[in-house]
N, C-alpha and C positions, 0 to 999 in steps of 0.2 A: 564902492561908491556909489555903484552900481545897487545894491542891494541897501546902503543906506536909502536911497531914492525909493526904493520900494516901499522900506518900515514908513517914509514918511507920508507915500502915498496912503499904503492901508490905515495908519493913524487917521488922518481926512478924511478917509471911508467911514472909517469907524466913527469918527464926530457928526459926520453927517448926517448918521440915521438917530441921532439925539435930538428930542423937540429943542426947540430956540425957547419958549415961554420962560417969564422968568419965576414962577411957580416951580417951573421944573429945573430951574438952575438952583435953588432954594433944596430942592430936596434930593439931587443927583445923588451925593453923596451918602446919605441916607439911605437911600437906594441900592446904591450900590453894597454898601455892609448888609443890608437884609436880605439880597441876593446871593452873595458870598456863603450868610446862613443857610439859607435854602438849599445850595450847592452840597456841601456838609451833611446837611439834614437827610437830603435826598438819598446822598451815596453811602450815609450809613443806616440804609432803611434795606439795601438790596443785600442777605446775608452772603452771598456768592461772591461778591464784587467788593465788599466794604472793605477800608483800611484795617487793618487787623488793631485790637485793642489793644496789646502789648505796646505798639509805637505811639499812637495817640498817647499813652502814660506817661510813654519815657519823651517825649519830644522836646525838646526845647521852643518851639514858636511852630508857628504855621501862616503858610501864605494861599491865598484864594482866589483865583482869578478870574471871576465866571466871562462866558462869551467874549476871549479872548477871537480874535480874527485874525486866521489864517488864510495868505491868499498866495497868489503868487502866478508869474508865466515862464518854465524852465528855471530861473531862483526866485523864491519864495521867501517871505517874511509875517511875521504876524506882530501884532501890537493891543493890548487889554489892559486894562485898570481893573485893580482888585485891592485886597486890604491884606495886611500881616499881621497876626499877635503874639505876644510874648509872654512863656511861664513865666513868672517870678521862682529862683531857685530856692529860697528859703520855705515858701509859705504857699507855693504851689498853685498861686493865684492867677489868673490870665488879665493881659493889661489890655486896656482899651487898643480899639484898630488903631492903625496908620494906616493910609492911603500909600499906594506905589503904584507903578507902572512897570509890564515886562515889556521887550521889546526884542527882537530877533531873528537874522534871517536863516535860512536854510538852504542848501546847495542840493540840486537834485531835478527832473524833471514831474511837474506839476503845472497845471493849470485847474482856474478856477479857486473859489472859495469855502469855508465852512467855520463857525462858531465853535469852539471849543472851552471846557472848563478845564482848568487847573488847580490842582491841590498839592504845594509843596509840603514837606515831614521837615524842619528842622532841627539835626537829632545831634546837635552840639551846640553850643554856647560859643563857641569861636566862628559858626557860621553866621550866627545874629552877630556879634558885635562887626564881622566882615561887610555883613548888608547895610550896617547902620554908620559906617563908614564913607560910604558915597554908592558910585554904579558897583554894581556886584556882578561879575558873570559867572552866571552857571557854566561848571567845569572848568573853570580858569581859575579863581578864586576860591572855591569849593568845589570836590567833587560831587558828583551826581551821580544817583542808581536809580531806576524804574524797581518805584515801592510793589512787595508782594500784598495780594490781592487776598481776600477771604477771612473772617473772623478769625477761622480757627489757625490760618496759615501760619508758619513761623517764620519769623525774621531771625538772622543769623545774630552772630553780636559783631561780626565783623561788616557789616550792613550797617548794624545801628553807631558803631564807634566810627568805621572810617568813611562810610557814605555819608558826609557832610550832612547831604539833602536828599530826599526822597521825594521822587515825583511821580503824580497820575495825571493820569486825562480824563475826559469824557467830553465823547462826541457821536453824536446820534444813538445813545443811551446804552452805548457802551462805555463802562468804565474801567480801564485796568491801568498797569503801570506803565510808564511813557518816561523817555530821557530826550530833554529840550537843553542839551551843550548848547551855548554860545549865547541864549540868551542873557539878555542885559535886566538885573530889577534896578532900579531906582526909585527915591520917594518923591512923591508928589505935595510940592510945596502949597499948592493953592487950593487942592483937596482936601488936605488937611485944616487950613485956615478956614475953609467954607464949611468946616463940617462940626469943626469946635469952637468958632467963631474968634481966634485970634490966632498969631503968627505960633506956631510950634514945629520942633523940629520932633522927626520919628524917633529919635534918641528918648526926647521930654516926653513923650507918652508914651513909648513903648517899654523903659528901665527907670523914666523919673517920677511917676506917678502925676504929670502935670494937667492929667486930661480925666474929665469924668465920662465913666461907662456910657457912651448913646445907648438911649432904648432901641436905636436899630439893630443892636448888636445882642437883643435879647435871645435869638433863637442860634447863633453858632455859638451864644456862652452857653447856653443849655444841652448842647452835643456836647461841648467839649466838655463842660463840668461834671459829666457822664463817664469819663475818665480819668479820675485822680493820680496825679503826679506818682512816679513809679522813678526812684532814683535810679 
């Protein structure tokens, strides 16, 4: 209960930083998609810290959560909003983005807070399906491993096949593999409704071709398309 209350407080703090104007409300989700693209673009421009190309070619989905707020005193927590995109297994094309939240607690002495970018590579279809079933807990509903970095880095077949999700984080300019077990990922229904102008489930957006690719996804799509699907 204490962890839950901390996460709620972090979420409220996260929202308090957002402007309240009507114009921003209309553009908030487009801005989030654009920011996710910038995160991935920046990461892949760092040769020594980039996500290995082979992993980007073989992943079935990607989740990007920019500016996730982590804070606490003694017991900490995190909250953020981001996007997930899924690759079609036959054509290799990427779906439009769906909006998701990530939230979780962590035990351990900590004080203060910081903003962290998270990138998750979803390495098999089973994990994609699990995320679309509802609230999805990393480390419980799918195994999570810290992803290797460096364009020339080699990722073992074991990591790709058994590590259902590979996780990365960037804070204070440093990008590295990270373990975030215990965090829960869930669809943000209102975000998807405002982004696409109609009620759509994440499954409809990611798997059923029910939404058009938004212009705000140009950057993230440009980066992902550099790595054609390799089964």
